[in-house]
Chimera marker file (.cmm) of the C-alpha trace (Angstrom):
<marker_set name="trace">
<marker id="1" x="35.282" y="-124.135" z="19.165" r="1" g="1" b="0" radius="0.5"/>
<marker id="2" x="37.236" y="-124.229" z="15.942" r="1" g="1" b="0" radius="0.5"/>
<marker id="3" x="40.853" y="-123.308" z="15.441" r="1" g="1" b="0" radius="0.5"/>
<marker id="4" x="41.694" y="-120.880" z="12.661" r="1" g="1" b="0" radius="0.5"/>
<marker id="5" x="44.843" y="-119.131" z="11.508" r="1" g="1" b="0" radius="0.5"/>
<marker id="6" x="45.129" y="-116.524" z="8.763" r="1" g="1" b="0" radius="0.5"/>
<marker id="7" x="47.882" y="-117.332" z="6.291" r="1" g="1" b="0" radius="0.5"/>
<marker id="8" x="49.503" y="-113.912" z="6.835" r="1" g="1" b="0" radius="0.5"/>
<marker id="9" x="49.368" y="-113.896" z="10.673" r="1" g="1" b="0" radius="0.5"/>
<marker id="10" x="52.631" y="-112.736" z="12.244" r="1" g="1" b="0" radius="0.5"/>
<marker id="11" x="52.181" y="-115.069" z="15.223" r="1" g="1" b="0" radius="0.5"/>
<marker id="12" x="52.563" y="-118.773" z="14.574" r="1" g="1" b="0" radius="0.5"/>
<marker id="13" x="49.460" y="-119.752" z="16.580" r="1" g="1" b="0" radius="0.5"/>
<marker id="14" x="45.799" y="-120.388" z="15.995" r="1" g="1" b="0" radius="0.5"/>
<marker id="15" x="42.816" y="-118.361" z="17.162" r="1" g="1" b="0" radius="0.5"/>
<marker id="16" x="39.816" y="-120.045" z="18.708" r="1" g="1" b="0" radius="0.5"/>
<marker id="17" x="36.506" y="-119.064" z="17.135" r="1" g="1" b="0" radius="0.5"/>
<marker id="18" x="32.954" y="-120.088" z="17.937" r="1" g="1" b="0" radius="0.5"/>
<marker id="19" x="32.009" y="-122.991" z="15.678" r="1" g="1" b="0" radius="0.5"/>
<marker id="20" x="28.845" y="-124.958" z="15.107" r="1" g="1" b="0" radius="0.5"/>
<marker id="21" x="27.161" y="-126.414" z="18.152" r="1" g="1" b="0" radius="0.5"/>
<marker id="22" x="26.701" y="-130.185" z="18.272" r="1" g="1" b="0" radius="0.5"/>
<marker id="23" x="23.994" y="-131.727" z="20.427" r="1" g="1" b="0" radius="0.5"/>
<marker id="24" x="24.337" y="-135.399" z="21.262" r="1" g="1" b="0" radius="0.5"/>
<marker id="25" x="21.454" y="-137.851" z="21.360" r="1" g="1" b="0" radius="0.5"/>
<marker id="26" x="19.392" y="-138.362" z="24.512" r="1" g="1" b="0" radius="0.5"/>
<marker id="27" x="18.529" y="-141.873" z="25.718" r="1" g="1" b="0" radius="0.5"/>
<marker id="28" x="15.404" y="-142.389" z="27.814" r="1" g="1" b="0" radius="0.5"/>
<marker id="29" x="14.243" y="-145.549" z="29.604" r="1" g="1" b="0" radius="0.5"/>
<marker id="30" x="10.909" y="-146.479" z="31.100" r="1" g="1" b="0" radius="0.5"/>
<marker id="31" x="8.946" y="-149.552" z="32.012" r="1" g="1" b="0" radius="0.5"/>
<marker id="32" x="6.591" y="-150.793" z="29.305" r="1" g="1" b="0" radius="0.5"/>
<marker id="33" x="3.179" y="-149.205" z="29.901" r="1" g="1" b="0" radius="0.5"/>
<marker id="34" x="1.219" y="-150.608" z="26.944" r="1" g="1" b="0" radius="0.5"/>
<marker id="35" x="0.648" y="-147.305" z="25.121" r="1" g="1" b="0" radius="0.5"/>
<marker id="36" x="1.177" y="-147.195" z="21.344" r="1" g="1" b="0" radius="0.5"/>
<marker id="37" x="1.699" y="-143.399" z="21.182" r="1" g="1" b="0" radius="0.5"/>
<marker id="38" x="5.492" y="-143.646" z="21.389" r="1" g="1" b="0" radius="0.5"/>
<marker id="39" x="5.647" y="-146.351" z="18.708" r="1" g="1" b="0" radius="0.5"/>
<marker id="40" x="3.338" y="-144.368" z="16.395" r="1" g="1" b="0" radius="0.5"/>
<marker id="41" x="5.648" y="-141.338" z="16.640" r="1" g="1" b="0" radius="0.5"/>
<marker id="42" x="8.687" y="-143.526" z="15.931" r="1" g="1" b="0" radius="0.5"/>
<marker id="43" x="6.876" y="-145.126" z="12.986" r="1" g="1" b="0" radius="0.5"/>
<marker id="44" x="5.957" y="-141.711" z="11.522" r="1" g="1" b="0" radius="0.5"/>
<marker id="45" x="9.603" y="-140.600" z="11.610" r="1" g="1" b="0" radius="0.5"/>
<marker id="46" x="10.780" y="-143.943" z="10.224" r="1" g="1" b="0" radius="0.5"/>
<marker id="47" x="8.351" y="-143.608" z="7.303" r="1" g="1" b="0" radius="0.5"/>
<marker id="48" x="9.660" y="-140.137" z="6.406" r="1" g="1" b="0" radius="0.5"/>
<marker id="49" x="7.048" y="-137.800" z="7.907" r="1" g="1" b="0" radius="0.5"/>
<marker id="50" x="8.780" y="-134.403" z="7.734" r="1" g="1" b="0" radius="0.5"/>
<marker id="51" x="6.368" y="-132.910" z="10.303" r="1" g="1" b="0" radius="0.5"/>
<marker id="52" x="7.018" y="-135.558" z="12.979" r="1" g="1" b="0" radius="0.5"/>
<marker id="53" x="9.675" y="-133.532" z="14.848" r="1" g="1" b="0" radius="0.5"/>
<marker id="54" x="8.408" y="-132.419" z="18.266" r="1" g="1" b="0" radius="0.5"/>
<marker id="55" x="9.471" y="-130.393" z="21.241" r="1" g="1" b="0" radius="0.5"/>
<marker id="56" x="10.112" y="-132.801" z="24.128" r="1" g="1" b="0" radius="0.5"/>
<marker id="57" x="10.181" y="-131.532" z="27.705" r="1" g="1" b="0" radius="0.5"/>
<marker id="58" x="11.910" y="-133.595" z="30.408" r="1" g="1" b="0" radius="0.5"/>
<marker id="59" x="11.219" y="-132.738" z="34.051" r="1" g="1" b="0" radius="0.5"/>
<marker id="60" x="13.576" y="-134.036" z="36.742" r="1" g="1" b="0" radius="0.5"/>
<marker id="61" x="11.693" y="-134.351" z="40.025" r="1" g="1" b="0" radius="0.5"/>
<marker id="62" x="12.983" y="-134.640" z="43.564" r="1" g="1" b="0" radius="0.5"/>
<marker id="63" x="12.867" y="-138.017" z="45.320" r="1" g="1" b="0" radius="0.5"/>
<marker id="64" x="9.331" y="-137.691" z="46.670" r="1" g="1" b="0" radius="0.5"/>
<marker id="65" x="8.094" y="-136.259" z="43.333" r="1" g="1" b="0" radius="0.5"/>
<marker id="66" x="6.688" y="-133.152" z="44.982" r="1" g="1" b="0" radius="0.5"/>
<marker id="67" x="8.794" y="-130.594" z="43.108" r="1" g="1" b="0" radius="0.5"/>
<marker id="68" x="10.469" y="-130.192" z="39.719" r="1" g="1" b="0" radius="0.5"/>
<marker id="69" x="14.227" y="-129.759" z="40.199" r="1" g="1" b="0" radius="0.5"/>
<marker id="70" x="15.197" y="-128.917" z="36.624" r="1" g="1" b="0" radius="0.5"/>
<marker id="71" x="13.717" y="-129.032" z="33.130" r="1" g="1" b="0" radius="0.5"/>
<marker id="72" x="15.297" y="-129.768" z="29.767" r="1" g="1" b="0" radius="0.5"/>
<marker id="73" x="13.607" y="-128.858" z="26.505" r="1" g="1" b="0" radius="0.5"/>
<marker id="74" x="14.643" y="-130.787" z="23.366" r="1" g="1" b="0" radius="0.5"/>
<marker id="75" x="13.785" y="-128.764" z="20.287" r="1" g="1" b="0" radius="0.5"/>
<marker id="76" x="12.852" y="-130.500" z="17.017" r="1" g="1" b="0" radius="0.5"/>
<marker id="77" x="13.355" y="-133.941" z="18.572" r="1" g="1" b="0" radius="0.5"/>
<marker id="78" x="12.973" y="-137.125" z="16.548" r="1" g="1" b="0" radius="0.5"/>
<marker id="79" x="13.248" y="-140.741" z="17.691" r="1" g="1" b="0" radius="0.5"/>
<marker id="80" x="16.178" y="-142.476" z="16.018" r="1" g="1" b="0" radius="0.5"/>
<marker id="81" x="16.110" y="-145.766" z="17.902" r="1" g="1" b="0" radius="0.5"/>
<marker id="82" x="13.403" y="-147.589" z="19.830" r="1" g="1" b="0" radius="0.5"/>
<marker id="83" x="14.076" y="-150.936" z="21.460" r="1" g="1" b="0" radius="0.5"/>
<marker id="84" x="12.935" y="-153.198" z="24.237" r="1" g="1" b="0" radius="0.5"/>
<marker id="85" x="14.904" y="-155.230" z="26.709" r="1" g="1" b="0" radius="0.5"/>
<marker id="86" x="15.116" y="-158.989" z="26.480" r="1" g="1" b="0" radius="0.5"/>
<marker id="87" x="11.661" y="-160.506" z="26.509" r="1" g="1" b="0" radius="0.5"/>
<marker id="88" x="12.625" y="-163.667" z="28.325" r="1" g="1" b="0" radius="0.5"/>
<marker id="89" x="9.986" y="-165.465" z="30.358" r="1" g="1" b="0" radius="0.5"/>
<marker id="90" x="12.754" y="-167.262" z="32.274" r="1" g="1" b="0" radius="0.5"/>
<marker id="91" x="14.129" y="-164.026" z="33.781" r="1" g="1" b="0" radius="0.5"/>
<marker id="92" x="12.654" y="-161.794" z="36.455" r="1" g="1" b="0" radius="0.5"/>
<marker id="93" x="13.598" y="-158.532" z="34.724" r="1" g="1" b="0" radius="0.5"/>
<marker id="94" x="11.120" y="-155.714" z="34.182" r="1" g="1" b="0" radius="0.5"/>
<marker id="95" x="10.219" y="-155.095" z="30.523" r="1" g="1" b="0" radius="0.5"/>
<marker id="96" x="11.855" y="-151.776" z="29.594" r="1" g="1" b="0" radius="0.5"/>
<marker id="97" x="11.542" y="-149.476" z="26.581" r="1" g="1" b="0" radius="0.5"/>
<marker id="98" x="14.651" y="-147.646" z="25.396" r="1" g="1" b="0" radius="0.5"/>
<marker id="99" x="14.188" y="-144.525" z="23.279" r="1" g="1" b="0" radius="0.5"/>
<marker id="100" x="17.022" y="-142.567" z="21.675" r="1" g="1" b="0" radius="0.5"/>
<marker id="101" x="16.142" y="-139.037" z="20.584" r="1" g="1" b="0" radius="0.5"/>
<marker id="102" x="18.085" y="-136.810" z="18.225" r="1" g="1" b="0" radius="0.5"/>
<marker id="103" x="17.399" y="-133.104" z="18.586" r="1" g="1" b="0" radius="0.5"/>
<marker id="104" x="18.577" y="-129.849" z="17.065" r="1" g="1" b="0" radius="0.5"/>
<marker id="105" x="18.967" y="-127.975" z="20.337" r="1" g="1" b="0" radius="0.5"/>
<marker id="106" x="18.760" y="-128.516" z="24.104" r="1" g="1" b="0" radius="0.5"/>
<marker id="107" x="17.591" y="-125.711" z="26.384" r="1" g="1" b="0" radius="0.5"/>
<marker id="108" x="17.720" y="-125.717" z="30.181" r="1" g="1" b="0" radius="0.5"/>
<marker id="109" x="14.848" y="-124.026" z="31.998" r="1" g="1" b="0" radius="0.5"/>
<link id1="1" id2="2" r="1" g="1" b="0" radius="0.2"/>
<link id1="2" id2="3" r="1" g="1" b="0" radius="0.2"/>
<link id1="3" id2="4" r="1" g="1" b="0" radius="0.2"/>
<link id1="4" id2="5" r="1" g="1" b="0" radius="0.2"/>
<link id1="5" id2="6" r="1" g="1" b="0" radius="0.2"/>
<link id1="6" id2="7" r="1" g="1" b="0" radius="0.2"/>
<link id1="7" id2="8" r="1" g="1" b="0" radius="0.2"/>
<link id1="8" id2="9" r="1" g="1" b="0" radius="0.2"/>
<link id1="9" id2="10" r="1" g="1" b="0" radius="0.2"/>
<link id1="10" id2="11" r="1" g="1" b="0" radius="0.2"/>
<link id1="11" id2="12" r="1" g="1" b="0" radius="0.2"/>
<link id1="12" id2="13" r="1" g="1" b="0" radius="0.2"/>
<link id1="13" id2="14" r="1" g="1" b="0" radius="0.2"/>
<link id1="14" id2="15" r="1" g="1" b="0" radius="0.2"/>
<link id1="15" id2="16" r="1" g="1" b="0" radius="0.2"/>
<link id1="16" id2="17" r="1" g="1" b="0" radius="0.2"/>
<link id1="17" id2="18" r="1" g="1" b="0" radius="0.2"/>
<link id1="18" id2="19" r="1" g="1" b="0" radius="0.2"/>
<link id1="19" id2="20" r="1" g="1" b="0" radius="0.2"/>
<link id1="20" id2="21" r="1" g="1" b="0" radius="0.2"/>
<link id1="21" id2="22" r="1" g="1" b="0" radius="0.2"/>
<link id1="22" id2="23" r="1" g="1" b="0" radius="0.2"/>
<link id1="23" id2="24" r="1" g="1" b="0" radius="0.2"/>
<link id1="24" id2="25" r="1" g="1" b="0" radius="0.2"/>
<link id1="25" id2="26" r="1" g="1" b="0" radius="0.2"/>
<link id1="26" id2="27" r="1" g="1" b="0" radius="0.2"/>
<link id1="27" id2="28" r="1" g="1" b="0" radius="0.2"/>
<link id1="28" id2="29" r="1" g="1" b="0" radius="0.2"/>
<link id1="29" id2="30" r="1" g="1" b="0" radius="0.2"/>
<link id1="30" id2="31" r="1" g="1" b="0" radius="0.2"/>
<link id1="31" id2="32" r="1" g="1" b="0" radius="0.2"/>
<link id1="32" id2="33" r="1" g="1" b="0" radius="0.2"/>
<link id1="33" id2="34" r="1" g="1" b="0" radius="0.2"/>
<link id1="34" id2="35" r="1" g="1" b="0" radius="0.2"/>
<link id1="35" id2="36" r="1" g="1" b="0" radius="0.2"/>
<link id1="36" id2="37" r="1" g="1" b="0" radius="0.2"/>
<link id1="37" id2="38" r="1" g="1" b="0" radius="0.2"/>
<link id1="38" id2="39" r="1" g="1" b="0" radius="0.2"/>
<link id1="39" id2="40" r="1" g="1" b="0" radius="0.2"/>
<link id1="40" id2="41" r="1" g="1" b="0" radius="0.2"/>
<link id1="41" id2="42" r="1" g="1" b="0" radius="0.2"/>
<link id1="42" id2="43" r="1" g="1" b="0" radius="0.2"/>
<link id1="43" id2="44" r="1" g="1" b="0" radius="0.2"/>
<link id1="44" id2="45" r="1" g="1" b="0" radius="0.2"/>
<link id1="45" id2="46" r="1" g="1" b="0" radius="0.2"/>
<link id1="46" id2="47" r="1" g="1" b="0" radius="0.2"/>
<link id1="47" id2="48" r="1" g="1" b="0" radius="0.2"/>
<link id1="48" id2="49" r="1" g="1" b="0" radius="0.2"/>
<link id1="49" id2="50" r="1" g="1" b="0" radius="0.2"/>
<link id1="50" id2="51" r="1" g="1" b="0" radius="0.2"/>
<link id1="51" id2="52" r="1" g="1" b="0" radius="0.2"/>
<link id1="52" id2="53" r="1" g="1" b="0" radius="0.2"/>
<link id1="53" id2="54" r="1" g="1" b="0" radius="0.2"/>
<link id1="54" id2="55" r="1" g="1" b="0" radius="0.2"/>
<link id1="55" id2="56" r="1" g="1" b="0" radius="0.2"/>
<link id1="56" id2="57" r="1" g="1" b="0" radius="0.2"/>
<link id1="57" id2="58" r="1" g="1" b="0" radius="0.2"/>
<link id1="58" id2="59" r="1" g="1" b="0" radius="0.2"/>
<link id1="59" id2="60" r="1" g="1" b="0" radius="0.2"/>
<link id1="60" id2="61" r="1" g="1" b="0" radius="0.2"/>
<link id1="61" id2="62" r="1" g="1" b="0" radius="0.2"/>
<link id1="62" id2="63" r="1" g="1" b="0" radius="0.2"/>
<link id1="63" id2="64" r="1" g="1" b="0" radius="0.2"/>
<link id1="64" id2="65" r="1" g="1" b="0" radius="0.2"/>
<link id1="65" id2="66" r="1" g="1" b="0" radius="0.2"/>
<link id1="66" id2="67" r="1" g="1" b="0" radius="0.2"/>
<link id1="67" id2="68" r="1" g="1" b="0" radius="0.2"/>
<link id1="68" id2="69" r="1" g="1" b="0" radius="0.2"/>
<link id1="69" id2="70" r="1" g="1" b="0" radius="0.2"/>
<link id1="70" id2="71" r="1" g="1" b="0" radius="0.2"/>
<link id1="71" id2="72" r="1" g="1" b="0" radius="0.2"/>
<link id1="72" id2="73" r="1" g="1" b="0" radius="0.2"/>
<link id1="73" id2="74" r="1" g="1" b="0" radius="0.2"/>
<link id1="74" id2="75" r="1" g="1" b="0" radius="0.2"/>
<link id1="75" id2="76" r="1" g="1" b="0" radius="0.2"/>
<link id1="76" id2="77" r="1" g="1" b="0" radius="0.2"/>
<link id1="77" id2="78" r="1" g="1" b="0" radius="0.2"/>
<link id1="78" id2="79" r="1" g="1" b="0" radius="0.2"/>
<link id1="79" id2="80" r="1" g="1" b="0" radius="0.2"/>
<link id1="80" id2="81" r="1" g="1" b="0" radius="0.2"/>
<link id1="81" id2="82" r="1" g="1" b="0" radius="0.2"/>
<link id1="82" id2="83" r="1" g="1" b="0" radius="0.2"/>
<link id1="83" id2="84" r="1" g="1" b="0" radius="0.2"/>
<link id1="84" id2="85" r="1" g="1" b="0" radius="0.2"/>
<link id1="85" id2="86" r="1" g="1" b="0" radius="0.2"/>
<link id1="86" id2="87" r="1" g="1" b="0" radius="0.2"/>
<link id1="87" id2="88" r="1" g="1" b="0" radius="0.2"/>
<link id1="88" id2="89" r="1" g="1" b="0" radius="0.2"/>
<link id1="89" id2="90" r="1" g="1" b="0" radius="0.2"/>
<link id1="90" id2="91" r="1" g="1" b="0" radius="0.2"/>
<link id1="91" id2="92" r="1" g="1" b="0" radius="0.2"/>
<link id1="92" id2="93" r="1" g="1" b="0" radius="0.2"/>
<link id1="93" id2="94" r="1" g="1" b="0" radius="0.2"/>
<link id1="94" id2="95" r="1" g="1" b="0" radius="0.2"/>
<link id1="95" id2="96" r="1" g="1" b="0" radius="0.2"/>
<link id1="96" id2="97" r="1" g="1" b="0" radius="0.2"/>
<link id1="97" id2="98" r="1" g="1" b="0" radius="0.2"/>
<link id1="98" id2="99" r="1" g="1" b="0" radius="0.2"/>
<link id1="99" id2="100" r="1" g="1" b="0" radius="0.2"/>
<link id1="100" id2="101" r="1" g="1" b="0" radius="0.2"/>
<link id1="101" id2="102" r="1" g="1" b="0" radius="0.2"/>
<link id1="102" id2="103" r="1" g="1" b="0" radius="0.2"/>
<link id1="103" id2="104" r="1" g="1" b="0" radius="0.2"/>
<link id1="104" id2="105" r="1" g="1" b="0" radius="0.2"/>
<link id1="105" id2="106" r="1" g="1" b="0" radius="0.2"/>
<link id1="106" id2="107" r="1" g="1" b="0" radius="0.2"/>
<link id1="107" id2="108" r="1" g="1" b="0" radius="0.2"/>
<link id1="108" id2="109" r="1" g="1" b="0" radius="0.2"/>
</marker_set>
């Protein structure tokens, strides 16, 4: 919402009008699976490929993974940050990939 007031309004108050929508970035995490597909997409965006934006669908499943609870669709999504957790042989942590996606719009299905 944006606040707006005409200069000749009789009432000394602002009106609330619909403004531009802002969609925040989405951060996803997963264990490293050894596939290069995600990195290749990130690399295409990083190198300026204008056609690299994709529609990303995220399905939230119930605990036993037998049913989809809800679905988000990220329109014109692009990876803006890809990183990995600490790669320390001394620790017992699982190697994780972190992906941050910027998108133009989020739809709930």
